[in-house]
Every structure is written in structure tokens, then in C-alpha cells.
N, C-alpha and C positions, 0 to 999 in steps of 0.2 A: 504493500500500500504506500509506503514511503517513496519507493522508486516511482510508482505511478504518479504521485503528486509532483515529483520533480520534473516530469516530462510534459506537464500540462502548460506549455507555453504556446505561442502562436506558431503557425507554419506547419511544416510537414510532420513534425513529431506530435503535435496536437492532433492532427488528422489521424495518424495511426493510433494514438491513444483512444480517441473517440470511437474509432471503428472497433477496437478491442473491447471497449466497454459494452457496446451493443451485443457482441458475441458472448461476452462473459455473463451479462445479466439476463440474457434470453433463455427461456425454457424451450429447447428444441434446437435444430440445426439452422443457424442464421449466418449469413455473410453480409458484410456492409462495406460501403465506401462512403467516406465523409470528406467533403471539400476542405482543403486547408483553410481557406477563408471563403466568404461568400463570392460566388462567381469565379472560382479558381480551378474548376475542372479543366484538364489540359486537352480534352478530346473535343472533336467538332460536334458529336451528338452522343446521346446516352447509350446507344448500342456499343460504341467503341469504349465507353467507360465500363460497361458491364462485363466486357470480355476479360477484364483484369481479375475477375472473381473466379475462384476454383470451381470447375464444373460447368462454367458458362461459355458457350461458343456462339459465334454470330455468323450470319451470312451477309454478303455485301451486294449492293446494287449500285452500279455506276461508280464502283470503287469506295463507297461509303458504307459503314455499318447500317444494317436495316432491322433484321429480326433476330431473336435470340433463341437458343436451344439450351436447356438446363438438364443436366444428367441424362442426356440422350433423348429427352422429350422435346419435340419440335415446338414452333411458335404457337400453334393452336392449343397446346396443352399447358400454357403458362398464363396465370392470371395477372393482369397489370392493374395497379391501383395508383391513384394520385392522392397523397395525404390520407391514405387509408380508404379512399373511395374508388368504386369501380370506374375504370377508364374505358369508355366505349371505343370501338375501332371500326373503320370503314375501309374497304379495299375494293379495287377495280382490277379484274383480270384482263388479259389481252383479248380473249375471244369468248369468255363465258361469264355468267353471273357468279359472283364470289360468295361462297358459303363460309369463308374463313373468318375467325374472330381474332386472328393474330394482329398484334399492334406493331406498327412500323415506327421504330425509334428514331429514324432519320427525320421525323417531323419535329423533334424536340431538341433544342440546343442544350448543351450542358452548363451554360453560363449562369443560369439563375437557379440551379439545383443545389440544395444544401446537402443532400445525401441520398443514397440508394440502398435499400434493404432487400435482400433475396432470402425469402423464407423457404427452406427446402423441406420442412415438415409443417404439418398443419397446426393451427391454433384456433381456439374457439372464437377469438375476437377478430379473426381474419375472414374476409369474404371467401366463400367456398368456390371451387371450380378450377383451382390450379393443380393439375395432376403432377406436373413437373416441379412447379414452384409458384409462389406468389411474390411478385416484384413490386415493391412500394417505392414510389418516387416522392421525395420530401422536398418541398419548396421552402424558400426562406421565411423565417419567422423573426421579425425585428426584436421582439421582447426576449428572445433567446440569445440575442447578441446586442445588448444595450449599447447606446451611443451612436455616433455617426459613422457610417461606413459608406463610401462612395468610390466608384471606379468607372473608368471609361477606357475601352481598348479598341484599337483599330488594327487590322492586319489584312493580308492578302492571301488568296489561294492561288498557288501556281500549278497549272495543269496544261500541258502541251499536247494532250491527246486529241483535242478538238480540231476540227477543220474550219468551222465558220464562226466560232465564238472568240472570246478573249482568253489569252493565256494567263492573265492575272486578273482576278476578280476580288471585290471587297468583302470583308467580314468585319462587322461592327457590333459592339455590345456595350452595355452600360448598366450600372446598378446604383441605387440610392436607398439607404436604409437609415432611419433615425428614430430615436425615442424622445418623448416629451413628458412634461409634468411629472418629474421624479420617476421616470421609466414606467409610467402607467399607460401611456399611449404610444403605439408604434406604427410606423408607416414604412413600407418597402415597395419599391418600384424598380422593375428591371425590364430590359428589352434587348433583342438581338436581331441582326439582319445578316443574311448570307446569300451571296451569289456564287455560282460555280458553273463553268462551261467545261464539259468533258466529252470524250468520244470513246468508241469501242470499235475495234477491227477484229472480226472473228471469222473463222472458217470451221465448219462442222458438218457431219452427216445429220440432217435434221429430220429425216423421215424414217429412221430406223435401219436395221441391219437384216440381211438374209443370213441366217446361221444354220449350220448343218455339221454332222459328223462325217469326216472324209473317209472314203473307202480306198484312198491312195491313187485314184485315177484322175482327179480334178486338178486343173491348174498346174500340170506337171512341167509346162514350159516356163514357169515363173522361177525367180530366184527364191531359194528356201521353200520349195513346194511342200504341200501338206502330205503327211504319211497317214496310213490307215489308222483310224482312231483319233486323229487330231480334230480339235474343234476349230471350225473356219467361220469367220464373219466377213461378209462382203457388204459394204454400204449401199443403200438403195439410191442415195443422192449425195451431192455435196453442195453446200450453201456458203457463199461469202456474204458477209453483212458489214456495211459501213454505217455507223450510227453516231449522230451528234446529240448531246443532251444538255439542256440549259435548266438549271435548278435555281429556285429562289425560295428562301425560307425566312419567315417572319415569326418571331415569338415575343410576347410580352406578358408580364404578370404584375398584379397589384395585390398587396396584403395590408390589411388594417387590423390592428389588435388593440384591445382595451382591457386593462386589469385594474378595476376600481379598488379591490381589496385582494389580499394575497391568495384567498381561496377561490376566486372567481376570475376566469379569463375568457374573453370572447374574441373570436377570430373570423374575419371575413376575407376571403381570397378569391381572386379571379385569374384564370389562365387561358390564354388564347394562342393558337398556333395555326399557321397557314403554310402549306408546302406546295409549290407549283413546279411542275416538270413539263418541259417542252421537248419533244423528241422529233428527230428527222432521220429517216432510214433509207438506204439504198441496198438492193440485193441483186446478186447474180448467182444462178444455180443451174445444175445439170442433173438429169435423172438417169440412173444406171439400170433401172429395171431389174431383171433377174441376175445381172452380174456378168454378162458376156464380155470377154476381153481378148486382146491379142498379146498379152504379156504383162508382167509387173514384178513386184517384189513383196514377199511376205516378211513379217517379223520372225525371229527365231522362236524356239520352244514348240510346245504342242498345242498352244492356243494361237491361231494364226489370224492376223489382221493385216491389211495392206500397208506397206510403206510407200510403194508406188503402184498406182492402179491405172491401167489403160483401158477405158471403157469404150465399147463399140456398139452398145445397145441403147436405145432411147434417143431420138433425133432432136430433142428440144434443148434450147438454151433459154432459160426463163429469166426475166428481169422484173424488178418491182421497186416501187417507191412508196413511202408513207410519211405522213406528217400529222401530228396531233399533240394535244396538251391535256394534262390532268391537274386537278386541284383537290387537295385534301385539307379540310378544316376541322380543328378540335376547339371546343368551347366549353369551359367548365367554371361554374361559380359555386362556392360553398360557404356555409356558415356553421361555425362550431362554438358551442358554449359548454364550458367545463366548470363544475362546482365541486370542491373538496370540503364537505361539511366537517369531516374529522379525518384522522389518520387511516381509518379502516374503510372509508366510503369515498367513492368518486362517482358523481352523476354527470352524464354527458348527453348533450343533444347535438346531433349533426344532421345538416340538410345540404344536399347539393343537387344541381341540375346540370347535366353534362350531355354533350351531343358530339357526334362525329359525322362528317359528310364527305364523300368522295364523288367527284363528278367530272365530266369533260369540261374543258375550258370554253368550248364553243361548238359550232355546228359540225366540226370535223369528227366529233365523237372521241372515245377513249382509246381507239386503235383503228387504223385503217391501212389498206394497202391497195395499190393500183398495179396490175400486172400486165406483162406482154411476153410473148414467146416467139422465138425464131426456130422453125422446124427444119433446119438444114444442117444440123450438127452431124458430122461423120464419126469423129473420134475425140475423146477427151482424156487427157492424162492429168492425174492429180497426185501430188507429192505430199504425203501426210507427215513427213518429218520436218 
């Protein structure tokens, strides 16, 4: 205990001590990240902060952290709460209606977050429904950090993968927190704005593979031909995609607190986020059909896939272009009143109204493609290495 008191200063050591306190005092398996100071998370969004916790992995979209997997349970199996309240989610899929309840953490900046708690076991006071975990996002509370705290930061995102956007885009954030009237009234206001232009250049078989067990007679004119019993996979097509993505994220939060006496505290908080994504895509693809060829090269081993494939079936060369935009909004307002009449009792009233909406930006919809094809292709060679 004496050593613990010695490290309770500001900065990184205090952050680590506060996280340890959460784990030590909790009944159950809990991991936590606490900001060194308000607005001090080093990552661009919360998914990238969460990947620092044991057992948490993330997937990335356009190079940024997006959704989280905890202990092997995917995004649909984790419950997300904001200050202990259920956080709604809205998703748009490319070609189908979404039934997913997974939350996209790319919508939330890390700047105004005071801490993140990952509950890997259930508790009676937690919202049910998190099979993998319950992840609670804690926003700033001015009465928990009395006095004046203010900060403003500006930076740039450097990304040269785009073709049509800017290589350097702005990232701005600010926070103001203060307490008044002998630390009985607190106000905290924070906001952040991010732009990013990025691109992706991909090549892949997008329509599946023709797979079979070889009898030792197929593709014998190839380099490393299959032997009897080898597993062979031949792609049905090959697709090149060139894509540019423009992202714009806006977050702001407001918290008001009042503590007229030591045993009563009222908190009113509001959180808003907007995430806009504009995408442009070009495609070029070929169809290989059943896999006829006049030569090529396989990988080594007894599971064969092409290193070089010379396709002679399927006469088409397909081209496609697409352009669309999506917007996701999250809006949450909550009121919390806590009364501690004595050491053994705590009475709390909590109300919140939260919504999430994902929609196309305009008439173009949430995904589109315009295609054309030329039916005069004789032979196509693809190098997979």
C-alpha cells in the first residue's frame, strides 16, 4: 500500500496505477486502460487503444482499427456500453441488409475518453448480452478531476496510398474541463475532427476456387505438377481493384455535474459522433471458368495453388467503376443521479436516450457498380507471387 501511494502522481505511472486499481478491486476478470490525463490516449480511435489489452484483437478497414474480437468471440458477441449504458450500433453492408449488432470503433476518437473497461466475466450490474465481453467506455467527469484542465492539439495524417486525395490531412482536438463553487459544479467540453485520404490496391480471386483431389494426370505440363492424392485449387477468376477512400470524423461531448452535498451527485452528459466515408473504385477482372490452361507453375508441397496461371478459358475481360458515400451517426444523452444515504446504501437513477443511424450520403446509395465487358480475350497469364 505504501508503494502504491508513492506512484500516485500524474502521467504514465498514475495511469498504470489507476488501471491496476480497477483490476484489483473488481470481482471477476477485468482489464482496463486509463488515460494518463484527460485526452491523452495516443491512438486515433478506440479500437486501436483496445488492442493493447490481453485477449483483445481488432480488424482494420482502410488501415484503421474498426471492430474488436475478445477471447476469440467476434464483434457480434461483445456488448458495448457508454458510461454503463447500452450503445446502439448501425451498419451498412455492401450488397445486403445488415443483421449485425457489432459496433465500429472507428467512429469514436480516443481524445475525450477517460478510460476503457473490458469485463471478461459477467456481473449482475452489467447489461447482459456480451458473450465474449462487455466493453464500457468512460467519458470525462470534471468532478473526478477538480480544477482547470484545458488542451488543444493539432496534427496531420500522412498517407500516400491515395491517388486523388491529399497526402497530408488535418487532425484537431481540444478539451476544456473546470470546476466551480468549491468543486460542487463541473463542466467538461471536448471535440475532435479528423480527415484522412487513403487508397487500396488489391488483387485476389474473388469468386472462389475449383478444388479437387488429383489423380496424378492433371496439369502435368506445369512446373511442380500435382501427384496423386494432392489437393489442387484453381481460381475461378482474378480481380484487380483500385480504390480511393476519403474519411471525415467529427466527435464532441459535453458533461455537466452538480454535487450540492457530499452524498448526492448529478451528472448530465451528451455524446455525438459522425463518420463519413466517400469511396471511389475501379476494377479489372478475368474469368477462368473450369480452369483450362496451357501451362503454369504450382507451389511446392501436397497442397497445390498456382504461382503462375495461364488461363485459356473464358473470353471476357470485365471492367467496373463505382462511387458512393456513407454516413454513420451516434447520438447519446444521459442523466445520472446518485445518492449515498449511508455507508451501506447507494441509490441511483439513470436515464439515457441513444440512437445510431447508418445511411447513404445521397442518391448514389451505399454501394454501386457500373460494369462493361470485352468478349475477345484469348489468353491471360496471372502471377500470384
